[in-house]
C-alpha positions as CSV (number, residue, x, y, z in Angstrom):
1,M,103.3,128.2,94.7
2,E,104.2,127.8,91.1
3,R,104.3,124.4,90.1
4,K,106.9,124.7,87.3
5,D,107.0,120.9,85.9
6,Y,103.0,121.3,85.4
7,I,104.0,124.3,83.3
8,C,107.2,122.8,81.4
9,E,104.5,119.8,80.5
10,I,102.0,122.3,79.1
11,D,104.3,123.9,77.0
12,R,105.6,121.1,75.7
13,S,102.1,119.5,74.9
14,W,101.2,122.5,72.4
15,S,103.3,121.4,69.5
16,V,100.7,117.7,69.5
17,F,98.2,119.0,70.5
18,P,95.4,121.9,70.3
19,V,93.3,120.7,73.5
20,V,95.2,120.1,76.8
21,A,93.0,118.6,80.0
22,L,94.1,118.9,83.3
23,L,92.5,116.3,85.9
24,G,92.3,116.2,89.2
25,P,90.3,116.3,92.4
26,R,88.4,119.5,93.3
27,Q,90.7,121.9,95.1
28,V,94.1,120.7,94.4
29,G,95.4,123.9,92.3
30,K,93.9,123.4,88.5
31,T,92.4,126.3,88.4
32,T,95.4,128.4,89.5
33,L,97.9,126.6,87.8
34,A,96.1,127.5,84.6
35,Q,95.5,130.9,85.2
36,V,99.0,131.2,86.6
37,Y,100.4,129.7,83.1
38,G,97.6,132.1,81.1
39,R,99.0,135.4,82.7
40,Q,102.7,134.4,82.9
41,Y,103.7,131.4,80.6
42,Y,101.9,131.1,77.4
43,R,103.4,132.5,74.3
44,G,101.4,131.1,72.0
45,S,100.8,133.2,68.2
46,V,98.1,135.0,69.6
47,P,99.1,135.9,73.6
48,T,95.3,136.6,74.5
49,T,93.9,134.4,77.3
50,H,90.0,133.7,78.3
51,Y,88.9,131.8,81.1
52,F,85.2,130.2,81.4
53,D,84.5,128.8,84.6
54,L,81.1,126.7,83.9
55,E,80.8,127.2,87.3
56,D,80.3,130.9,86.9
57,P,76.6,131.5,85.8
58,G,77.9,134.6,84.1
59,A,80.3,132.2,82.1
60,I,77.3,129.5,81.8
61,A,75.3,132.0,79.8
62,R,77.7,133.2,77.4
63,L,77.8,129.5,76.7
64,Q,74.2,129.3,75.9
65,T,75.3,129.3,72.3
66,P,79.0,128.2,72.2
67,K,79.9,128.0,68.9
68,L,78.8,131.6,68.6
69,T,81.2,132.4,71.8
70,L,84.2,130.3,71.0
71,E,84.3,130.2,67.4
72,P,86.1,134.0,66.8
73,L,88.9,133.9,69.9
74,S,92.1,133.3,69.4
75,G,94.9,132.7,71.9
76,L,94.2,130.4,74.8
77,I,90.9,129.3,75.8
78,I,90.4,128.3,79.2
79,I,87.3,126.1,80.6
80,D,87.2,124.9,84.0
81,E,84.9,122.4,85.4
82,I,85.2,120.8,81.8
83,Q,82.5,117.7,82.6
84,R,79.6,120.0,83.4
85,Q,79.0,120.8,79.6
86,P,79.9,117.6,78.3
87,E,78.1,118.7,74.9
88,L,81.1,120.9,74.5
89,F,83.3,118.5,73.2
90,P,82.3,117.8,70.1
91,L,82.6,121.5,69.1
92,L,86.2,121.4,70.6
93,R,86.7,118.8,67.5
94,V,85.8,121.0,65.2
95,L,87.6,124.3,66.7
96,A,90.5,122.6,67.3
97,D,90.9,121.6,63.4
98,T,89.3,124.5,61.9
99,K,91.4,126.9,64.5
100,R,94.8,124.8,64.9
101,Q,96.8,127.3,64.4
102,D,96.3,130.5,66.5
103,T,94.2,128.6,69.1
104,R,95.1,126.3,72.1
105,F,92.4,124.7,74.7
106,L,93.1,124.1,78.4
107,I,90.3,122.4,79.8
108,L,89.9,122.0,83.3
109,G,88.1,118.9,85.0
110,S,87.1,117.3,88.5
111,A,86.6,114.1,87.0
112,S,89.3,111.5,85.9
113,L,89.8,110.1,82.2
114,D,87.7,106.7,83.2
115,L,84.7,109.1,84.3
116,I,84.6,111.4,81.2
117,K,86.3,109.2,78.6
118,N,82.8,108.8,76.9
119,S,82.5,112.5,75.8
120,S,85.6,113.1,75.1
121,E,86.3,110.2,72.2
122,S,85.6,113.2,69.6
123,L,88.8,114.2,70.5
124,A,90.8,111.4,70.1
125,G,94.2,112.7,68.8
126,R,93.8,116.1,69.3
127,I,93.7,116.1,73.5
128,R,96.7,115.4,75.9
129,Y,95.0,114.5,79.5
130,M,97.6,115.5,82.1
131,E,96.8,114.6,86.1
132,I,97.1,117.3,88.3
133,A,98.0,115.9,91.8
134,P,97.6,117.3,95.6
135,L,101.2,118.4,96.1
136,S,104.6,116.9,96.6
137,L,108.2,117.1,98.1
138,S,109.7,118.5,95.2
139,E,106.9,121.7,94.9
140,A,106.8,121.5,99.4
141,G,110.3,120.8,99.7
142,Y,112.2,118.2,101.8
143,G,112.4,120.4,104.9
144,M,108.5,120.4,104.7
145,R,108.3,116.5,104.9
146,D,106.7,115.8,108.4
147,Q,104.0,118.7,107.7
148,L,103.4,117.2,104.2
149,W,102.8,113.8,105.3
150,L,100.7,114.5,108.1
151,R,98.1,117.3,106.2
152,G,98.4,115.6,102.6
153,G,99.5,118.0,99.6
154,F,95.6,119.7,98.9
155,P,97.0,123.2,99.1
156,P,94.2,124.7,101.5
157,A,95.2,121.7,104.1
158,F,98.7,121.9,103.8
159,L,99.3,125.5,104.3
160,A,97.1,126.5,107.0
161,S,98.4,128.1,110.0
162,Q,97.8,124.9,112.2
163,D,96.7,121.6,112.3
164,S,93.6,122.2,113.8
165,D,92.4,124.1,110.9
166,S,94.0,121.9,108.7
167,A,92.0,118.7,110.0
168,L,89.0,121.1,110.0
169,W,89.5,121.9,106.3
170,R,89.8,118.2,105.4
171,E,86.6,116.9,106.7
172,Q,84.8,119.8,105.3
173,Y,86.2,118.4,102.0
174,I,85.6,115.1,102.4
175,R,81.5,116.0,103.2
176,T,81.7,117.8,100.5
177,F,83.0,115.5,98.1
178,L,80.5,113.1,99.6
179,E,77.4,115.1,99.1
180,R,77.9,117.3,96.4
181,D,81.0,116.2,94.0
182,I,80.1,112.6,93.6
183,P,76.3,113.2,93.0
184,Q,77.3,116.3,90.2
185,L,79.0,113.3,88.8
186,G,75.8,111.6,88.0
187,I,76.8,109.1,90.5
188,N,74.2,108.1,93.0
189,V,75.2,106.3,96.0
190,P,74.6,107.1,99.5
191,A,76.8,109.3,101.2
192,Q,77.0,107.6,104.8
193,A,77.7,104.0,102.8
194,M,80.4,105.3,100.9
195,R,82.0,107.6,104.3
196,R,82.5,104.4,105.8
197,L,83.8,102.4,103.3
198,W,86.3,105.2,103.0
199,Q,87.2,105.1,106.7
200,M,87.6,101.1,106.2
201,L,89.7,101.0,103.6
202,T,92.1,103.3,106.2
203,H,92.4,100.0,108.0
204,V,93.3,98.1,104.7
205,H,95.2,100.8,103.4
206,G,98.9,99.4,101.6
207,N,97.1,95.6,101.9
208,V,95.7,93.4,99.3
209,L,92.0,94.0,98.7
210,N,89.1,91.8,99.8
211,Y,86.2,92.7,98.3
212,A,83.9,90.0,100.2
213,E,85.2,91.2,103.6
214,L,84.4,94.6,102.7
215,G,81.0,93.7,102.0
216,R,80.0,91.8,104.9
217,S,81.5,94.6,107.1
218,L,78.5,97.2,105.0
219,N,76.5,94.6,104.5
220,V,76.1,94.8,100.9
221,S,77.9,92.8,97.8
222,D,81.1,92.2,96.5
223,A,79.8,94.2,93.0
224,T,78.5,97.0,95.4
225,I,81.6,97.4,96.9
226,K,83.8,97.2,93.9
227,R,81.8,100.0,92.5
228,Y,82.1,101.9,95.5
229,I,85.9,101.8,95.0
230,D,85.4,102.0,91.2
231,I,84.5,105.5,91.5
232,L,86.9,105.9,94.6
233,A,90.2,105.5,92.4
234,G,88.2,107.0,89.5
235,T,87.9,110.4,91.6
236,F,91.6,110.2,92.3
237,M,90.9,109.4,96.4
238,V,91.7,106.0,95.6
239,R,95.1,104.2,93.9
240,R,94.9,100.2,93.1
241,L,98.3,98.7,92.1
242,A,97.6,95.5,90.2
243,P,99.3,92.2,91.0
244,W,102.5,91.0,88.9
245,H,102.0,87.7,87.9
246,A,105.7,86.1,87.6
247,N,106.0,82.8,85.5
248,V,107.2,81.2,88.7
249,S,105.9,77.7,90.5
250,K,104.6,79.5,93.1
251,R,101.3,80.3,94.6
252,Q,101.6,84.5,93.8
253,V,98.8,86.9,95.1
254,K,96.3,87.7,92.6
255,A,94.2,90.5,94.1
256,P,94.8,94.5,94.1
257,K,96.6,96.7,96.6
258,V,94.9,100.2,98.0
259,Y,95.9,102.8,99.2
260,L,94.7,106.2,99.4
261,R,96.6,108.5,97.6
262,D,96.5,111.7,100.1
263,S,98.1,111.0,102.9
264,G,96.3,114.5,104.6
265,M,92.7,112.2,104.1
266,L,94.1,109.0,104.9
267,H,94.9,110.6,108.4
268,Q,91.7,112.5,108.6
269,L,89.4,109.7,107.7
270,A,91.9,107.6,110.6
271,G,91.4,109.9,113.3
272,I,94.9,111.0,113.2
273,S,95.1,114.8,114.2
274,S,98.9,115.4,115.0
275,F,102.3,114.4,114.2
276,D,102.9,112.6,117.8
277,M,99.7,111.0,117.1
278,L,100.8,109.5,113.7
279,Q,103.7,108.8,115.5
280,M,102.5,106.5,117.6
281,H,99.9,105.2,115.6
282,P,99.5,101.3,114.8
283,R,99.6,102.2,110.7
284,L,102.7,104.3,111.2
285,G,104.4,101.7,108.9
286,A,101.7,101.6,106.1
287,S,101.2,105.5,106.1
288,W,104.5,106.2,105.3
289,E,104.2,103.5,102.8
290,G,101.4,105.2,100.7
291,F,103.1,108.9,101.4
292,A,106.7,107.8,99.8
293,L,104.8,105.4,97.3
294,E,103.0,108.5,95.6
295,E,106.5,110.6,95.9
296,V,108.2,108.3,93.8
297,I,105.4,107.5,91.5
298,R,105.4,111.5,90.7
299,K,109.3,111.7,91.0
300,K,109.3,109.1,88.4
301,Q,106.4,110.0,86.2
302,F,105.3,106.8,86.1
303,A,102.1,105.6,84.3
304,D,99.4,103.9,85.7
305,E,99.6,101.2,83.0
306,D,103.2,100.6,84.3
307,L,103.1,99.9,87.8
308,Y,102.4,97.0,89.9
309,F,103.0,94.8,93.1
310,W,104.1,91.4,93.3
311,G,103.5,89.1,95.8
312,V,103.8,85.3,97.0
313,H,102.1,84.3,99.7
314,E,103.7,84.1,102.9
315,Q,106.9,84.2,101.8
316,A,107.7,87.6,99.9
317,E,106.4,90.9,98.4
318,L,107.3,93.7,96.8
319,D,105.9,97.1,97.2
320,L,105.8,98.8,94.0
321,L,107.3,97.2,90.7
322,S,107.7,99.2,87.4
323,T,107.5,98.0,84.2
324,A,108.3,101.5,82.3
325,G,111.1,101.7,79.2
326,G,111.6,98.0,79.4
327,Q,113.2,97.8,82.8
328,M,112.0,95.9,85.6
329,I,112.7,98.1,88.5
330,G,111.0,97.4,92.6
331,Y,110.4,99.5,94.8
332,E,110.3,98.7,98.7
333,F,109.4,101.1,101.6
334,K,110.7,100.9,105.1
335,F,109.8,103.2,108.0
336,T,113.4,102.4,109.7
337,D,116.2,104.5,109.9
338,Q,118.6,101.4,109.4
339,P,117.3,99.7,106.6
340,K,118.4,95.6,106.2
341,M,118.8,93.2,103.6
342,T,115.7,90.4,103.8
343,K,115.1,87.2,102.7
344,S,112.0,88.6,100.8
345,L,113.9,90.9,98.9
346,R,116.3,88.7,98.0
347,T,113.1,86.7,96.7
348,A,111.7,89.5,94.9
349,F,114.7,90.5,93.4
350,D,115.8,86.8,92.3
351,L,112.3,85.6,91.2
352,L,111.3,88.4,88.9
353,K,114.8,88.9,87.9
354,L,115.3,92.9,88.4
355,D,117.1,95.4,87.1
356,K,117.1,97.5,90.5
357,L,115.7,97.3,93.5
358,N,115.6,100.7,95.8
359,V,114.5,100.4,99.3
360,V,113.1,103.5,100.0
361,Y,113.5,104.9,103.9
362,P,113.0,108.0,105.6
363,G,117.3,108.4,106.2
364,E,119.7,111.1,104.8
365,V,122.7,108.5,103.0
366,P,122.2,105.9,99.9
367,F,124.1,102.7,100.3
368,S,124.2,99.1,99.2
369,L,122.3,96.3,100.6
370,A,123.3,93.9,98.0
371,P,124.5,93.7,94.1
372,G,121.5,95.6,92.5
373,I,119.5,96.5,96.0
374,E,120.0,99.5,97.1
375,A,119.0,101.7,100.2
376,V,117.4,105.1,98.7
377,P,116.9,108.2,101.0
378,L,113.1,109.7,100.2
379,K,114.5,113.0,99.6
380,E,116.2,111.6,96.9
381,F,112.9,111.5,95.0
382,A,112.0,115.2,96.0
């Protein structure tokens, strides 16, 4: 599957940055994307592409003397799993400055920006970071919505021949992530404890985080729970939405909200193995909310720093608030065929002085609920 939006963004980046970093979880399609781009789309002044995989012993051996290996090369240089050799970053700065006209570097990493930023500070002003996420509805096609929702967007899980094969792949992925990937990032946490927390998060998916309650359940401190969730967020498995604080005389929610970012991983950890089972599960609405929320964020290309949620204790809430472009736009996600105007929607719209409020639902037809408040089918974001 050629992911054209990402390819266009990589192309656009070269006019400003000599280095582009593709960051995302393992098996999300970074390597395939980079190789397709290098073979079919790269149009630099020197069209040659060079590929180094830092999990390949041959590539590691070639980069034992990285300056001697990389300095003579021109064209597109792809370095996969860059977090394995953070000592390459200072050299990339030198090469990017001295070979700017005929050389571009496309680097791939399984760690997030937060986990490698200390190593990449020397590339400030020379690098663009792009997060590569699992497949979206735009890429899979809206006709595959239910399969994407159940299985998630990791290509091997989504494209499996049957649901049981997809579930088997996701289970092995979770085990490998906890037992191999996390330790390889230099993070020392017990795999069993991390899995238990990850499974607990399926019960609070779409809810406000209570570190103390989770800590009591695992018999660890609040600080330990926060550290574990920091790791899951830093490796793209969990999304935390910060609370928005409006200047209103009401007791507003101050803790962050949490979502498992890939619906397939959510369902695997929750023991949901089929679409029929999902339709009968008590967390059906929360699952839809997280799935639709990620699709809206992807389609609108919202930056993390522009995203919030808002709530007033026991009165009103808003699932997603975007401040991008100087506008206040709210999103509420409802798994219903006929969303209705509610007191909570009116309160959020008025108190936050929203420019617009979209109620995203799985139906077919957009319609107005009130001035400035629209019911919008999810397919509008696909």
